[in-house]
VEXMI-690624 format. One line per field, with one value per residue (C-alpha): x, y, z; residue number from 0. Coordinates in Angstrom, 2 decimals, always signed. Layout:
N
px <- c(X	...) $
py <- c(Y	...) $
pz <- c(Z	...) $
i <- c(NUM	...) $
END
This chain:
110
px <- c(-21.02	-18.07	-18.82	-17.47	-15.21	-13.74	-12.68	-11.24	-9.18	-7.24	-4.17	-3.77	-0.89	+0.91	+4.55	+7.27	+9.10	+12.83	+13.96	+12.41	+13.73	+12.39	+11.61	+12.33	+12.01	+8.30	+5.95	+3.99	+5.88	+6.52	+8.59	+10.13	+9.56	+11.32	+8.83	+9.31	+6.26	+7.75	+9.10	+6.24	+6.36	+9.74	+10.79	+8.80	+9.14	+6.54	+6.36	+3.80	+2.52	+2.90	+4.75	+1.97	+2.13	+5.33	+9.07	+11.27	+12.67	+9.15	+8.34	+11.27	+10.17	+6.48	+4.01	+1.83	-1.01	-0.60	-2.18	+0.43	-1.10	-2.06	+1.10	+3.84	+3.82	+6.73	+6.93	+9.70	+11.89	+11.17	+9.31	+6.56	+5.43	+2.76	+0.08	+0.35	-3.12	-4.24	-7.21	-7.39	-9.02	-7.84	-6.70	-2.97	-3.22	-2.72	-2.95	-1.55	-3.55	-1.79	-2.63	-3.16	-1.08	+2.26	+1.81	+4.14	+5.13	+2.94	-0.22	-3.24	-5.95	-9.46) $
py <- c(+48.99	+47.47	+45.90	+42.63	+44.73	+46.44	+43.01	+41.96	+45.17	+44.02	+42.00	+39.18	+36.75	+33.79	+34.29	+32.49	+34.09	+34.24	+35.93	+37.21	+39.25	+41.01	+44.66	+46.35	+49.93	+49.44	+50.94	+47.68	+44.35	+43.26	+41.07	+42.24	+39.79	+39.43	+37.63	+36.15	+36.70	+35.08	+36.52	+38.96	+40.84	+39.81	+40.23	+42.53	+43.54	+43.70	+44.63	+42.40	+42.24	+38.48	+38.14	+36.47	+33.18	+33.39	+33.84	+34.72	+31.20	+29.73	+32.03	+31.38	+29.03	+29.44	+30.47	+33.48	+35.38	+39.13	+42.16	+43.44	+46.57	+48.91	+51.02	+51.29	+52.38	+53.84	+52.03	+53.36	+54.13	+50.79	+50.62	+47.98	+47.12	+44.45	+43.62	+40.05	+38.66	+36.83	+36.19	+38.33	+36.49	+39.27	+42.91	+42.02	+38.43	+37.43	+33.91	+33.87	+32.76	+30.30	+27.83	+24.26	+22.94	+24.34	+26.83	+28.72	+32.13	+34.85	+32.77	+35.08	+34.67	+35.35) $
pz <- c(-40.22	-42.15	-45.50	-46.88	-49.13	-46.06	-44.82	-48.19	-48.32	-45.25	-46.29	-43.76	-44.35	-42.84	-41.88	-39.97	-37.05	-37.84	-34.62	-31.41	-28.52	-25.44	-26.10	-22.80	-24.13	-24.86	-22.26	-22.06	-21.98	-25.56	-27.85	-31.14	-33.97	-37.33	-39.61	-43.09	-45.32	-48.43	-51.67	-52.34	-49.02	-47.64	-44.04	-41.75	-38.10	-35.34	-31.68	-30.01	-26.43	-26.08	-22.79	-20.78	-22.74	-24.82	-24.48	-27.46	-27.73	-28.05	-30.98	-33.33	-36.13	-35.31	-37.99	-37.20	-38.85	-39.32	-40.98	-43.41	-44.97	-42.14	-42.12	-39.55	-35.92	-34.02	-30.70	-28.46	-31.48	-33.17	-36.51	-36.18	-39.72	-39.22	-36.66	-35.40	-34.63	-31.54	-29.30	-26.16	-23.25	-20.92	-21.29	-21.31	-22.51	-26.15	-27.60	-31.13	-34.14	-36.44	-39.20	-38.03	-40.97	-42.18	-45.05	-47.35	-46.03	-47.54	-48.02	-47.77	-45.19	-46.46) $
i <- c(0	1	2	3	4	5	6	7	8	9	10	11	12	13	14	15	16	17	18	19	20	21	22	23	24	25	26	27	28	29	30	31	32	33	34	35	36	37	38	39	40	41	42	43	44	45	46	47	48	49	50	51	52	53	54	55	56	57	58	59	60	61	62	63	64	65	66	67	68	69	70	71	72	73	74	75	76	77	78	79	80	81	82	83	84	85	86	87	88	89	90	91	92	93	94	95	96	97	98	99	100	101	102	103	104	105	106	107	108	109) $
END
């Protein structure tokens, strides 16, 4: 069973999507995201399976919540650096988590 410390070791931050584009090389439908996490972490990239509810144009400027310290994954030749978080009401359906008030990029979630 995970401990409270296990949770606190996960670095979850708020960031703002700077750019988004369809990622057709991915095996499962995905969108590549460029996300600004503020001066401490800078800009990071993610491949996210968000195509059921989102198009790239709907994501630009939106704040998201992401895990920033779990390493990178190579997805069809693309280096995905963060894991964007969302609720999954179905196996291929993701609804993004986001703050309900605007926050500075890089604010920690805890």
